[in-house]
N, CA, C, O and the ligand as a Tripos MOL2 file, in Angstrom:
@<TRIPOS>MOLECULE
protein
  321   319    81     0     0
PROTEIN
NO_CHARGES

@<TRIPOS>ATOM
      1 N         131.1620  123.1640   72.9630 N.3       1 MET1
      2 CA        131.5390  124.3500   73.6810 C.3       1 MET1
      3 C         132.5890  124.0000   74.6690 C.2       1 MET1
      4 O         132.6520  122.8980   75.2160 O.2       1 MET1
      5 N         133.4370  125.0120   74.8830 N.am      2 ARG2
      6 CA        134.6070  124.7340   75.7740 C.3       2 ARG2
      7 C         134.5600  125.7240   76.9590 C.2       2 ARG2
      8 O         134.2160  126.9000   76.8360 O.2       2 ARG2
      9 N         134.9230  125.1650   78.0780 N.am      3 VAL3
     10 CA        134.9790  126.0430   79.3140 C.3       3 VAL3
     11 C         136.4860  126.0280   79.7480 C.2       3 VAL3
     12 O         137.1140  124.9760   79.8700 O.2       3 VAL3
     13 N         137.0020  127.2240   79.9630 N.am      4 TYR4
     14 CA        138.3730  127.3950   80.4140 C.3       4 TYR4
     15 C         138.3130  128.0190   81.8540 C.2       4 TYR4
     16 O         137.4610  128.8370   82.1990 O.2       4 TYR4
     17 N         139.2990  127.5460   82.6390 N.am      5 GLU5
     18 CA        139.4590  128.1800   83.9390 C.3       5 GLU5
     19 C         140.5850  129.2110   83.8650 C.2       5 GLU5
     20 O         141.6700  128.9100   83.3660 O.2       5 GLU5
     21 N         140.3450  130.3620   84.3330 N.am      6 ASN6
     22 CA        141.2940  131.4820   84.2560 C.3       6 ASN6
     23 C         141.7160  131.7720   82.8110 C.2       6 ASN6
     24 O         142.8360  132.2060   82.5440 O.2       6 ASN6
     25 N         140.7670  131.5150   81.8780 N.am      7 GLU7
     26 CA        140.9480  131.7180   80.4560 C.3       7 GLU7
     27 C         142.0670  130.9730   79.8140 C.2       7 GLU7
     28 O         142.4210  131.2620   78.6710 O.2       7 GLU7
     29 N         142.6600  129.9870   80.5320 N.am      8 LYS8
     30 CA        143.7890  129.2110   80.0010 C.3       8 LYS8
     31 C         143.5360  127.7490   80.0840 C.2       8 LYS8
     32 O         143.6040  127.0400   79.0800 O.2       8 LYS8
     33 N         143.2360  127.2660   81.3050 N.am      9 GLN9
     34 CA        143.1660  125.8020   81.4930 C.3       9 GLN9
     35 C         141.8040  125.2610   81.0560 C.2       9 GLN9
     36 O         140.7500  125.6570   81.5530 O.2       9 GLN9
     37 N         141.8910  124.2770   80.0390 N.am     10 LEU10
     38 CA        140.6740  123.6750   79.5970 C.3      10 LEU10
     39 C         140.1270  122.7840   80.7120 C.2      10 LEU10
     40 O         140.8500  121.9620   81.2760 O.2      10 LEU10
     41 N         138.8380  122.9600   81.0210 N.am     11 VAL11
     42 CA        138.2040  122.2120   82.0910 C.3      11 VAL11
     43 C         137.0770  121.3840   81.5730 C.2      11 VAL11
     44 O         136.7930  120.3180   82.1190 O.2      11 VAL11
     45 N         136.4080  121.8480   80.5090 N.am     12 LYS12
     46 CA        135.1850  121.0750   80.0260 C.3      12 LYS12
     47 C         135.0130  121.3010   78.5600 C.2      12 LYS12
     48 O         135.2010  122.4110   78.0620 O.2      12 LYS12
     49 N         134.6440  120.2200   77.8450 N.am     13 VAL13
     50 CA        134.3110  120.2600   76.4480 C.3      13 VAL13
     51 C         132.9530  119.5420   76.2970 C.2      13 VAL13
     52 O         132.8080  118.4010   76.7340 O.2      13 VAL13
     53 N         132.0040  120.1810   75.7070 N.am     14 VAL14
     54 CA        130.6460  119.5620   75.5460 C.3      14 VAL14
     55 C         130.2770  119.6320   74.0370 C.2      14 VAL14
     56 O         130.3840  120.6780   73.3980 O.2      14 VAL14
     57 N         129.8400  118.4750   73.5070 N.am     15 CYS15
     58 CA        129.4240  118.4640   72.0780 C.3      15 CYS15
     59 C         128.1880  119.3550   71.9610 C.2      15 CYS15
     60 O         127.1920  119.1620   72.6580 O.2      15 CYS15
     61 N         128.2820  120.3430   71.0530 N.am     16 ASN16
     62 CA        127.1920  121.2580   70.8300 C.3      16 ASN16
     63 C         125.9570  120.6060   70.2910 C.2      16 ASN16
     64 O         124.8530  121.1150   70.4830 O.2      16 ASN16
     65 N         126.1180  119.4600   69.6020 N.am     17 ALA17
     66 CA        124.9650  118.8470   68.9180 C.3      17 ALA17
     67 C         124.1600  117.9500   69.9150 C.2      17 ALA17
     68 O         122.9340  118.0410   69.9840 O.2      17 ALA17
     69 N         124.8560  117.1120   70.6580 N.am     18 CYS18
     70 CA        124.1000  116.1190   71.5310 C.3      18 CYS18
     71 C         124.2240  116.4470   73.0460 C.2      18 CYS18
     72 O         123.4830  115.9020   73.8640 O.2      18 CYS18
     73 N         125.1230  117.3010   73.3820 N.am     19 GLY19
     74 CA        125.3000  117.6160   74.8080 C.3      19 GLY19
     75 C         126.2250  116.7240   75.5940 C.2      19 GLY19
     76 O         126.3850  116.8880   76.8030 O.2      19 GLY19
     77 N         126.8400  115.7680   74.8980 N.am     20 LYS20
     78 CA        127.7350  114.8770   75.6220 C.3      20 LYS20
     79 C         128.9420  115.5990   76.0800 C.2      20 LYS20
     80 O         129.5330  116.3870   75.3410 O.2      20 LYS20
     81 N         129.3340  115.3250   77.3570 N.am     21 GLU21
     82 CA        130.5510  115.9560   77.8890 C.3      21 GLU21
     83 C         131.7190  114.9980   77.5620 C.2      21 GLU21
     84 O         131.7000  113.8110   77.8890 O.2      21 GLU21
     85 N         132.7130  115.5720   76.9120 N.am     22 LEU22
     86 CA        133.8880  114.8060   76.5450 C.3      22 LEU22
     87 C         134.8730  114.7760   77.6910 C.2      22 LEU22
     88 O         134.8590  115.6230   78.5840 O.2      22 LEU22
     89 N         135.7510  113.7470   77.6330 N.am     23 LEU23
     90 CA        136.7080  113.5410   78.7760 C.3      23 LEU23
     91 C         137.8740  114.5300   78.6550 C.2      23 LEU23
     92 O         138.5810  114.5840   77.6490 O.2      23 LEU23
     93 N         138.0370  115.3020   79.7260 N.am     24 VAL24
     94 CA        139.1140  116.2920   79.8240 C.3      24 VAL24
     95 C         139.8640  115.9370   81.1560 C.2      24 VAL24
     96 O         139.2760  115.9130   82.2370 O.2      24 VAL24
     97 N         141.1740  115.6670   81.0140 N.am     25 GLU25
     98 CA        141.9650  115.3860   82.2170 C.3      25 GLU25
     99 C         143.1710  116.3320   82.2930 C.2      25 GLU25
    100 O         143.9610  116.4150   81.3520 O.2      25 GLU25
    101 N         143.3020  117.0240   83.3890 N.am     26 ASN26
    102 CA        144.3840  117.9020   83.5530 C.3      26 ASN26
    103 C         144.6000  118.9430   82.3990 C.2      26 ASN26
    104 O         145.7240  119.2710   82.0190 O.2      26 ASN26
    105 N         143.4720  119.4210   81.8900 N.am     27 GLY27
    106 CA        143.5620  120.4370   80.8770 C.3      27 GLY27
    107 C         143.6930  119.8310   79.4430 C.2      27 GLY27
    108 O         143.8050  120.5630   78.4600 O.2      27 GLY27
    109 N         143.6760  118.4910   79.3590 N.am     28 ILE28
    110 CA        143.9540  117.9040   78.0070 C.3      28 ILE28
    111 C         142.6650  117.1210   77.5940 C.2      28 ILE28
    112 O         142.1490  116.2930   78.3430 O.2      28 ILE28
    113 N         142.1950  117.4210   76.4010 N.am     29 LEU29
    114 CA        141.0450  116.7060   75.8730 C.3      29 LEU29
    115 C         141.4540  115.3340   75.4490 C.2      29 LEU29
    116 O         142.3800  115.1930   74.6510 O.2      29 LEU29
    117 N         140.7580  114.2430   75.9850 N.am     30 LYS30
    118 CA        141.2380  112.8890   75.7060 C.3      30 LYS30
    119 C         140.2010  112.0860   74.9140 C.2      30 LYS30
    120 O         140.1980  110.8550   74.9370 O.2      30 LYS30
    121 N         139.3230  112.8080   74.2160 N.am     31 GLU31
    122 CA        138.4360  112.1380   73.3010 C.3      31 GLU31
    123 C         138.4540  112.8630   71.9630 C.2      31 GLU31
    124 O         138.7360  114.0600   71.9120 O.2      31 GLU31
    125 N         138.1580  112.1550   70.8860 N.am     32 GLU32
    126 CA        138.0870  112.8010   69.6020 C.3      32 GLU32
    127 C         137.0500  113.8500   69.5880 C.2      32 GLU32
    128 O         135.9500  113.6390   70.0990 O.2      32 GLU32
    129 N         137.3620  115.0140   69.0060 N.am     33 CYS33
    130 CA        136.4530  116.1740   69.0520 C.3      33 CYS33
    131 C         136.7480  116.9840   67.7620 C.2      33 CYS33
    132 O         137.9010  117.1880   67.3810 O.2      33 CYS33
    133 N         135.7120  117.4090   67.1470 N.am     34 ILE34
    134 CA        135.9050  118.2560   65.9190 C.3      34 ILE34
    135 C         135.5540  119.6770   66.3630 C.2      34 ILE34
    136 O         134.4140  120.0010   66.6980 O.2      34 ILE34
    137 N         136.5740  120.4810   66.3450 N.am     35 HIS35
    138 CA        136.3560  121.8550   66.7480 C.3      35 HIS35
    139 C         136.3240  122.8060   65.5330 C.2      35 HIS35
    140 O         137.2080  122.8050   64.6760 O.2      35 HIS35
    141 N         135.2990  123.5800   65.5160 N.am     36 VAL36
    142 CA        135.0900  124.5620   64.4380 C.3      36 VAL36
    143 C         135.1360  125.9130   64.9660 C.2      36 VAL36
    144 O         134.3960  126.2370   65.8960 O.2      36 VAL36
    145 N         135.9930  126.7610   64.4120 N.am     37 ASN37
    146 CA        136.0990  128.1860   64.7810 C.3      37 ASN37
    147 C         136.1550  128.9890   63.4970 C.2      37 ASN37
    148 O         137.1770  129.0680   62.8160 O.2      37 ASN37
    149 N         135.0610  129.5540   63.2130 N.am     38 HIS38
    150 CA        134.8970  130.1990   61.8570 C.3      38 HIS38
    151 C         134.7000  131.7300   62.0030 C.2      38 HIS38
    152 O         133.8560  132.1990   62.7670 O.2      38 HIS38
    153 N         135.5120  132.4760   61.2420 N.am     39 ASP39
    154 CA        135.3370  133.8920   61.1410 C.3      39 ASP39
    155 C         134.6170  134.2240   59.8170 C.2      39 ASP39
    156 O         135.1820  134.0520   58.7360 O.2      39 ASP39
    157 N         133.3740  134.6990   59.9190 N.am     40 PHE40
    158 CA        132.6730  135.0340   58.7180 C.3      40 PHE40
    159 C         133.2380  136.2630   58.0690 C.2      40 PHE40
    160 O         133.5840  137.2420   58.7290 O.2      40 PHE40
    161 N         133.3230  136.1920   56.7600 N.am     41 GLY41
    162 CA        133.8930  137.3500   56.0500 C.3      41 GLY41
    163 C         132.9490  138.1310   55.2310 C.2      41 GLY41
    164 O         131.7300  137.9900   55.3150 O.2      41 GLY41
    165 N         133.5370  138.9590   54.4370 N.am     42 PHE42
    166 CA        132.7820  139.9730   53.6540 C.3      42 PHE42
    167 C         131.6860  139.4300   52.7940 C.2      42 PHE42
    168 O         130.6800  140.1120   52.6020 O.2      42 PHE42
    169 N         131.8230  138.2220   52.2560 N.am     43 PHE43
    170 CA        130.8430  137.7290   51.3380 C.3      43 PHE43
    171 C         129.6670  136.9990   51.9050 C.2      43 PHE43
    172 O         128.7850  136.5270   51.1880 O.2      43 PHE43
    173 N         129.6780  136.9170   53.2490 N.am     44 GLY44
    174 CA        128.6310  136.2250   53.9260 C.3      44 GLY44
    175 C         127.6540  137.1980   54.6750 C.2      44 GLY44
    176 O         127.9420  138.3760   54.8870 O.2      44 GLY44
    177 N         126.5380  136.6420   55.0390 N.am     45 ALA45
    178 CA        125.5200  137.4470   55.7780 C.3      45 ALA45
    179 C         125.9890  137.7580   57.2070 C.2      45 ALA45
    180 O         125.4430  138.6600   57.8420 O.2      45 ALA45
    181 N         126.9850  137.0340   57.7220 N.am     46 LYS46
    182 CA        127.4400  137.2430   59.0490 C.3      46 LYS46
    183 C         128.8220  137.9090   59.0810 C.2      46 LYS46
    184 O         129.6410  137.6360   59.9590 O.2      46 LYS46
    185 N         129.0530  138.7680   58.1230 N.am     47 ASP47
    186 CA        130.3750  139.4860   58.0670 C.3      47 ASP47
    187 C         130.7300  140.0660   59.3630 C.2      47 ASP47
    188 O         129.9400  140.7710   59.9900 O.2      47 ASP47
    189 N         131.9000  139.7810   59.7690 N.am     48 GLY48
    190 CA        132.4720  140.3690   61.0100 C.3      48 GLY48
    191 C         132.1350  139.5220   62.2660 C.2      48 GLY48
    192 O         132.6080  139.8320   63.3590 O.2      48 GLY48
    193 N         131.3300  138.4710   62.1110 N.am     49 GLU49
    194 CA        131.0050  137.6210   63.2320 C.3      49 GLU49
    195 C         131.9020  136.3740   63.2560 C.2      49 GLU49
    196 O         132.4060  135.9070   62.2350 O.2      49 GLU49
    197 N         132.0650  135.8790   64.4580 N.am     50 SER50
    198 CA        132.8740  134.6030   64.5880 C.3      50 SER50
    199 C         131.9490  133.6450   65.3390 C.2      50 SER50
    200 O         131.2610  134.0360   66.2810 O.2      50 SER50
    201 N         131.9460  132.3610   64.8930 N.am     51 GLU51
    202 CA        131.2120  131.3690   65.6170 C.3      51 GLU51
    203 C         132.1340  130.1270   65.8420 C.2      51 GLU51
    204 O         133.0050  129.8130   65.0310 O.2      51 GLU51
    205 N         131.8930  129.4600   66.9660 N.am     52 LYS52
    206 CA        132.6850  128.2860   67.1610 C.3      52 LYS52
    207 C         131.8040  127.1930   67.8360 C.2      52 LYS52
    208 O         130.8780  127.4840   68.5930 O.2      52 LYS52
    209 N         132.1310  125.9960   67.5350 N.am     53 PHE53
    210 CA        131.4440  124.8730   68.2100 C.3      53 PHE53
    211 C         132.2850  123.6180   68.2380 C.2      53 PHE53
    212 O         133.3080  123.5310   67.5580 O.2      53 PHE53
    213 N         131.8450  122.6190   69.0440 N.am     54 ASP54
    214 CA        132.5530  121.3160   69.1050 C.3      54 ASP54
    215 C         131.6070  120.2370   68.7630 C.2      54 ASP54
    216 O         130.4200  120.3230   69.0780 O.2      54 ASP54
    217 N         132.0910  119.2290   68.1310 N.am     55 LEU55
    218 CA        131.1740  118.0620   67.8790 C.3      55 LEU55
    219 C         131.9450  116.8170   68.3480 C.2      55 LEU55
    220 O         133.1500  116.7060   68.1220 O.2      55 LEU55
    221 N         131.2420  115.8870   69.0000 N.am     56 CYS56
    222 CA        131.7970  114.5360   69.3330 C.3      56 CYS56
    223 C         131.9660  113.7600   68.0290 C.2      56 CYS56
    224 O         131.4320  114.1820   67.0040 O.2      56 CYS56
    225 N         132.6300  112.7340   68.0320 N.am     57 GLU57
    226 CA        132.9290  111.9340   66.8440 C.3      57 GLU57
    227 C         131.5920  111.4010   66.2270 C.2      57 GLU57
    228 O         131.4080  111.4250   65.0100 O.2      57 GLU57
    229 N         130.6660  110.9190   67.1110 N.am     58 ALA58
    230 CA        129.4470  110.3760   66.5920 C.3      58 ALA58
    231 C         128.6040  111.4040   65.9260 C.2      58 ALA58
    232 O         127.9990  111.1130   64.8940 O.2      58 ALA58
    233 N         128.5260  112.6090   66.4640 N.am     59 CYS59
    234 CA        127.7630  113.6790   65.8460 C.3      59 CYS59
    235 C         128.4660  114.1530   64.4870 C.2      59 CYS59
    236 O         127.7880  114.5410   63.5360 O.2      59 CYS59
    237 N         129.7890  114.1030   64.4520 N.am     60 TYR60
    238 CA        130.4540  114.4480   63.2420 C.3      60 TYR60
    239 C         130.1090  113.4120   62.1490 C.2      60 TYR60
    240 O         129.8470  113.7800   61.0040 O.2      60 TYR60
    241 N         130.1100  112.1160   62.5140 N.am     61 GLU61
    242 CA        129.8030  111.0380   61.5360 C.3      61 GLU61
    243 C         128.2920  111.2380   61.0630 C.2      61 GLU61
    244 O         127.9790  111.0980   59.8810 O.2      61 GLU61
    245 N         127.4500  111.5460   61.9790 N.am     62 LYS62
    246 CA        126.0460  111.7690   61.5760 C.3      62 LYS62
    247 C         125.9170  112.9180   60.5880 C.2      62 LYS62
    248 O         125.2100  112.8110   59.5860 O.2      62 LYS62
    249 N         126.6030  114.0140   60.8760 N.am     63 LEU63
    250 CA        126.5660  115.1970   60.0280 C.3      63 LEU63
    251 C         127.1200  114.8980   58.6750 C.2      63 LEU63
    252 O         126.4790  115.2070   57.6710 O.2      63 LEU63
    253 N         128.3150  114.2930   58.6020 N.am     64 THR64
    254 CA        128.9130  114.1080   57.2940 C.3      64 THR64
    255 C         128.2390  113.0180   56.5230 C.2      64 THR64
    256 O         128.3260  113.0110   55.2950 O.2      64 THR64
    257 N         127.5450  112.0570   57.1950 N.am     65 ALA65
    258 CA        126.8640  111.0170   56.4560 C.3      65 ALA65
    259 C         125.7430  111.5940   55.6080 C.2      65 ALA65
    260 O         125.2920  110.9380   54.6690 O.2      65 ALA65
    261 N         125.2630  112.8450   55.9210 N.am     66 GLY66
    262 CA        124.1700  113.4370   55.1930 C.3      66 GLY66
    263 C         124.7180  114.2650   54.0090 C.2      66 GLY66
    264 O         123.9390  114.8420   53.2510 O.2      66 GLY66
    265 N         126.0210  114.3230   53.8530 N.am     67 PHE67
    266 CA        126.6010  115.1970   52.7850 C.3      67 PHE67
    267 C         126.2990  114.5130   51.4310 C.2      67 PHE67
    268 O         126.4170  113.2950   51.2960 O.2      67 PHE67
    269 N         125.9240  115.2960   50.4810 N.am     68 ARG68
    270 CA        125.6990  114.8060   49.0800 C.3      68 ARG68
    271 C         127.0450  114.3320   48.4610 C.2      68 ARG68
    272 O         127.0850  113.3300   47.7480 O.2      68 ARG68
    273 N         128.0680  115.0210   48.7290 N.am     69 ILE69
    274 CA        129.4270  114.6390   48.3010 C.3      69 ILE69
    275 C         130.2240  114.2720   49.5470 C.2      69 ILE69
    276 O         130.4200  115.0940   50.4420 O.2      69 ILE69
    277 N         130.6810  113.0170   49.5870 N.am     70 PRO70
    278 CA        131.4110  112.5290   50.7800 C.3      70 PRO70
    279 C         132.5910  113.4330   51.1300 C.2      70 PRO70
    280 O         133.1340  114.1170   50.2630 O.2      70 PRO70
    281 N         132.9850  113.4310   52.4090 N.am     71 VAL71
    282 CA        134.1920  114.1040   52.8170 C.3      71 VAL71
    283 C         135.3800  113.4480   52.1610 C.2      71 VAL71
    284 O         135.3300  112.2620   51.8350 O.2      71 VAL71
    285 N         136.4140  114.1710   51.9670 N.am     72 GLU72
    286 CA        137.6160  113.6290   51.4140 C.3      72 GLU72
    287 C         138.3950  113.0200   52.5250 C.2      72 GLU72
    288 O         138.5850  113.6230   53.5810 O.2      72 GLU72
    289 N         138.8530  111.8080   52.2830 N.am     73 ARG73
    290 CA        139.5030  111.0990   53.4420 C.3      73 ARG73
    291 C         140.8820  110.5750   52.9150 C.2      73 ARG73
    292 O         141.0020  110.0820   51.7940 O.2      73 ARG73
    293 N         141.8300  110.7050   53.7320 N.am     74 ARG74
    294 CA        143.1930  110.1910   53.4260 C.3      74 ARG74
    295 C         143.8110  109.6670   54.7210 C.2      74 ARG74
    296 O         143.4600  110.0670   55.8310 O.2      74 ARG74
    297 N         144.6980  108.8010   54.5200 N.am     75 GLU75
    298 CA        145.4720  108.2480   55.7510 C.3      75 GLU75
    299 C         146.7190  108.9880   55.8800 C.2      75 GLU75
    300 O         147.4800  109.1440   54.9250 O.2      75 GLU75
    301 N         146.9510  109.4690   57.1020 N.am     76 ARG76
    302 CA        148.1830  110.1940   57.3630 C.3      76 ARG76
    303 C         149.3070  109.2290   57.5430 C.2      76 ARG76
    304 O         149.1190  108.1960   58.1850 O.2      76 ARG76
    305 N         150.4930  109.5160   56.9990 N.am     77 LYS77
    306 CA        151.6050  108.6360   57.0750 C.3      77 LYS77
    307 C         152.3630  108.9310   58.4250 C.2      77 LYS77
    308 O         152.8880  108.0320   59.0830 O.2      77 LYS77
    309 N         152.3800  110.1780   58.7650 N.am     78 GLU78
    310 CA        153.0780  110.5110   59.9750 C.3      78 GLU78
    311 C         152.1520  111.1030   61.0020 C.2      78 GLU78
    312 O         151.3880  112.0150   60.6850 O.2      78 GLU78
    313 N         152.1920  110.6420   62.1560 N.am     79 MET79
    314 CA        151.4370  111.1030   63.2800 C.3      79 MET79
    315 C         152.2960  111.5480   64.4180 C.2      79 MET79
    316 O         153.1700  110.8060   64.8650 O.2      79 MET79
    317 N         152.0620  112.7840   64.9180 N.am     80 LEU80
    318 CA        152.9110  113.2210   66.0250 C.3      80 LEU80
    319 C         152.3250  112.7870   67.3380 C.2      80 LEU80
    320 O         152.8990  113.0630   68.3920 O.2      80 LEU80
    321 ZN        127.6430  114.7080   69.9840 Zn       81 ZN81
@<TRIPOS>BOND
     1     1     2 1
     2     2     3 1
     3     3     4 2
     4     3     5 am
     5     5     6 1
     6     6     7 1
     7     7     8 2
     8     7     9 am
     9     9    10 1
    10    10    11 1
    11    11    12 2
    12    11    13 am
    13    13    14 1
    14    14    15 1
    15    15    16 2
    16    15    17 am
    17    17    18 1
    18    18    19 1
    19    19    20 2
    20    19    21 am
    21    21    22 1
    22    22    23 1
    23    23    24 2
    24    23    25 am
    25    25    26 1
    26    26    27 1
    27    27    28 2
    28    27    29 am
    29    29    30 1
    30    30    31 1
    31    31    32 2
    32    31    33 am
    33    33    34 1
    34    34    35 1
    35    35    36 2
    36    35    37 am
    37    37    38 1
    38    38    39 1
    39    39    40 2
    40    39    41 am
    41    41    42 1
    42    42    43 1
    43    43    44 2
    44    43    45 am
    45    45    46 1
    46    46    47 1
    47    47    48 2
    48    47    49 am
    49    49    50 1
    50    50    51 1
    51    51    52 2
    52    51    53 am
    53    53    54 1
    54    54    55 1
    55    55    56 2
    56    55    57 am
    57    57    58 1
    58    58    59 1
    59    59    60 2
    60    59    61 am
    61    61    62 1
    62    62    63 1
    63    63    64 2
    64    63    65 am
    65    65    66 1
    66    66    67 1
    67    67    68 2
    68    67    69 am
    69    69    70 1
    70    70    71 1
    71    71    72 2
    72    71    73 am
    73    73    74 1
    74    74    75 1
    75    75    76 2
    76    75    77 am
    77    77    78 1
    78    78    79 1
    79    79    80 2
    80    79    81 am
    81    81    82 1
    82    82    83 1
    83    83    84 2
    84    83    85 am
    85    85    86 1
    86    86    87 1
    87    87    88 2
    88    87    89 am
    89    89    90 1
    90    90    91 1
    91    91    92 2
    92    91    93 am
    93    93    94 1
    94    94    95 1
    95    95    96 2
    96    95    97 am
    97    97    98 1
    98    98    99 1
    99    99   100 2
   100    99   101 am
   101   101   102 1
   102   102   103 1
   103   103   104 2
   104   103   105 am
   105   105   106 1
   106   106   107 1
   107   107   108 2
   108   107   109 am
   109   109   110 1
   110   110   111 1
   111   111   112 2
   112   111   113 am
   113   113   114 1
   114   114   115 1
   115   115   116 2
   116   115   117 am
   117   117   118 1
   118   118   119 1
   119   119   120 2
   120   119   121 am
   121   121   122 1
   122   122   123 1
   123   123   124 2
   124   123   125 am
   125   125   126 1
   126   126   127 1
   127   127   128 2
   128   127   129 am
   129   129   130 1
   130   130   131 1
   131   131   132 2
   132   131   133 am
   133   133   134 1
   134   134   135 1
   135   135   136 2
   136   135   137 am
   137   137   138 1
   138   138   139 1
   139   139   140 2
   140   139   141 am
   141   141   142 1
   142   142   143 1
   143   143   144 2
   144   143   145 am
   145   145   146 1
   146   146   147 1
   147   147   148 2
   148   147   149 am
   149   149   150 1
   150   150   151 1
   151   151   152 2
   152   151   153 am
   153   153   154 1
   154   154   155 1
   155   155   156 2
   156   155   157 am
   157   157   158 1
   158   158   159 1
   159   159   160 2
   160   159   161 am
   161   161   162 1
   162   162   163 1
   163   163   164 2
   164   163   165 am
   165   165   166 1
   166   166   167 1
   167   167   168 2
   168   167   169 am
   169   169   170 1
   170   170   171 1
   171   171   172 2
   172   171   173 am
   173   173   174 1
   174   174   175 1
   175   175   176 2
   176   175   177 am
   177   177   178 1
   178   178   179 1
   179   179   180 2
   180   179   181 am
   181   181   182 1
   182   182   183 1
   183   183   184 2
   184   183   185 am
   185   185   186 1
   186   186   187 1
   187   187   188 2
   188   187   189 am
   189   189   190 1
   190   190   191 1
   191   191   192 2
   192   191   193 am
   193   193   194 1
   194   194   195 1
   195   195   196 2
   196   195   197 am
   197   197   198 1
   198   198   199 1
   199   199   200 2
   200   199   201 am
   201   201   202 1
   202   202   203 1
   203   203   204 2
   204   203   205 am
   205   205   206 1
   206   206   207 1
   207   207   208 2
   208   207   209 am
   209   209   210 1
   210   210   211 1
   211   211   212 2
   212   211   213 am
   213   213   214 1
   214   214   215 1
   215   215   216 2
   216   215   217 am
   217   217   218 1
   218   218   219 1
   219   219   220 2
   220   219   221 am
   221   221   222 1
   222   222   223 1
   223   223   224 2
   224   223   225 am
   225   225   226 1
   226   226   227 1
   227   227   228 2
   228   227   229 am
   229   229   230 1
   230   230   231 1
   231   231   232 2
   232   231   233 am
   233   233   234 1
   234   234   235 1
   235   235   236 2
   236   235   237 am
   237   237   238 1
   238   238   239 1
   239   239   240 2
   240   239   241 am
   241   241   242 1
   242   242   243 1
   243   243   244 2
   244   243   245 am
   245   245   246 1
   246   246   247 1
   247   247   248 2
   248   247   249 am
   249   249   250 1
   250   250   251 1
   251   251   252 2
   252   251   253 am
   253   253   254 1
   254   254   255 1
   255   255   256 2
   256   255   257 am
   257   257   258 1
   258   258   259 1
   259   259   260 2
   260   259   261 am
   261   261   262 1
   262   262   263 1
   263   263   264 2
   264   263   265 am
   265   265   266 1
   266   266   267 1
   267   267   268 2
   268   267   269 am
   269   269   270 1
   270   270   271 1
   271   271   272 2
   272   271   273 am
   273   273   274 1
   274   274   275 1
   275   275   276 2
   276   275   277 am
   277   277   278 1
   278   278   279 1
   279   279   280 2
   280   279   281 am
   281   281   282 1
   282   282   283 1
   283   283   284 2
   284   283   285 am
   285   285   286 1
   286   286   287 1
   287   287   288 2
   288   287   289 am
   289   289   290 1
   290   290   291 1
   291   291   292 2
   292   291   293 am
   293   293   294 1
   294   294   295 1
   295   295   296 2
   296   295   297 am
   297   297   298 1
   298   298   299 1
   299   299   300 2
   300   299   301 am
   301   301   302 1
   302   302   303 1
   303   303   304 2
   304   303   305 am
   305   305   306 1
   306   306   307 1
   307   307   308 2
   308   307   309 am
   309   309   310 1
   310   310   311 1
   311   311   312 2
   312   311   313 am
   313   313   314 1
   314   314   315 1
   315   315   316 2
   316   315   317 am
   317   317   318 1
   318   318   319 1
   319   319   320 2
@<TRIPOS>SUBSTRUCTURE
     1 MET1         2 RESIDUE 1 A MET
     2 ARG2         6 RESIDUE 1 A ARG
     3 VAL3        10 RESIDUE 1 A VAL
     4 TYR4        14 RESIDUE 1 A TYR
     5 GLU5        18 RESIDUE 1 A GLU
     6 ASN6        22 RESIDUE 1 A ASN
     7 GLU7        26 RESIDUE 1 A GLU
     8 LYS8        30 RESIDUE 1 A LYS
     9 GLN9        34 RESIDUE 1 A GLN
    10 LEU10       38 RESIDUE 1 A LEU
    11 VAL11       42 RESIDUE 1 A VAL
    12 LYS12       46 RESIDUE 1 A LYS
    13 VAL13       50 RESIDUE 1 A VAL
    14 VAL14       54 RESIDUE 1 A VAL
    15 CYS15       58 RESIDUE 1 A CYS
    16 ASN16       62 RESIDUE 1 A ASN
    17 ALA17       66 RESIDUE 1 A ALA
    18 CYS18       70 RESIDUE 1 A CYS
    19 GLY19       74 RESIDUE 1 A GLY
    20 LYS20       78 RESIDUE 1 A LYS
    21 GLU21       82 RESIDUE 1 A GLU
    22 LEU22       86 RESIDUE 1 A LEU
    23 LEU23       90 RESIDUE 1 A LEU
    24 VAL24       94 RESIDUE 1 A VAL
    25 GLU25       98 RESIDUE 1 A GLU
    26 ASN26      102 RESIDUE 1 A ASN
    27 GLY27      106 RESIDUE 1 A GLY
    28 ILE28      110 RESIDUE 1 A ILE
    29 LEU29      114 RESIDUE 1 A LEU
    30 LYS30      118 RESIDUE 1 A LYS
    31 GLU31      122 RESIDUE 1 A GLU
    32 GLU32      126 RESIDUE 1 A GLU
    33 CYS33      130 RESIDUE 1 A CYS
    34 ILE34      134 RESIDUE 1 A ILE
    35 HIS35      138 RESIDUE 1 A HIS
    36 VAL36      142 RESIDUE 1 A VAL
    37 ASN37      146 RESIDUE 1 A ASN
    38 HIS38      150 RESIDUE 1 A HIS
    39 ASP39      154 RESIDUE 1 A ASP
    40 PHE40      158 RESIDUE 1 A PHE
    41 GLY41      162 RESIDUE 1 A GLY
    42 PHE42      166 RESIDUE 1 A PHE
    43 PHE43      170 RESIDUE 1 A PHE
    44 GLY44      174 RESIDUE 1 A GLY
    45 ALA45      178 RESIDUE 1 A ALA
    46 LYS46      182 RESIDUE 1 A LYS
    47 ASP47      186 RESIDUE 1 A ASP
    48 GLY48      190 RESIDUE 1 A GLY
    49 GLU49      194 RESIDUE 1 A GLU
    50 SER50      198 RESIDUE 1 A SER
    51 GLU51      202 RESIDUE 1 A GLU
    52 LYS52      206 RESIDUE 1 A LYS
    53 PHE53      210 RESIDUE 1 A PHE
    54 ASP54      214 RESIDUE 1 A ASP
    55 LEU55      218 RESIDUE 1 A LEU
    56 CYS56      222 RESIDUE 1 A CYS
    57 GLU57      226 RESIDUE 1 A GLU
    58 ALA58      230 RESIDUE 1 A ALA
    59 CYS59      234 RESIDUE 1 A CYS
    60 TYR60      238 RESIDUE 1 A TYR
    61 GLU61      242 RESIDUE 1 A GLU
    62 LYS62      246 RESIDUE 1 A LYS
    63 LEU63      250 RESIDUE 1 A LEU
    64 THR64      254 RESIDUE 1 A THR
    65 ALA65      258 RESIDUE 1 A ALA
    66 GLY66      262 RESIDUE 1 A GLY
    67 PHE67      266 RESIDUE 1 A PHE
    68 ARG68      270 RESIDUE 1 A ARG
    69 ILE69      274 RESIDUE 1 A ILE
    70 PRO70      278 RESIDUE 1 A PRO
    71 VAL71      282 RESIDUE 1 A VAL
    72 GLU72      286 RESIDUE 1 A GLU
    73 ARG73      290 RESIDUE 1 A ARG
    74 ARG74      294 RESIDUE 1 A ARG
    75 GLU75      298 RESIDUE 1 A GLU
    76 ARG76      302 RESIDUE 1 A ARG
    77 LYS77      306 RESIDUE 1 A LYS
    78 GLU78      310 RESIDUE 1 A GLU
    79 MET79      314 RESIDUE 1 A MET
    80 LEU80      318 RESIDUE 1 A LEU
    81 ZN81       321 GROUP 0 **** ****
């Protein structure tokens, strides 16, 4: 979950799974974080609803380790 000041400045990011507070400095998130913001559509039970959450890297690894089919992984050649 994310907390913004004046609806703009990021002040706090907390992992929804474990409750760990991630490092935010001057409005910039300085730790790896997986942010999910999903708009449910017509074919789902939550049509018209939006949900969002954040996961720290450790919780993301725990979640994906339980996948029957592993996540697809590739190395990026260019990083900005
Ligand atoms: Zn976590």
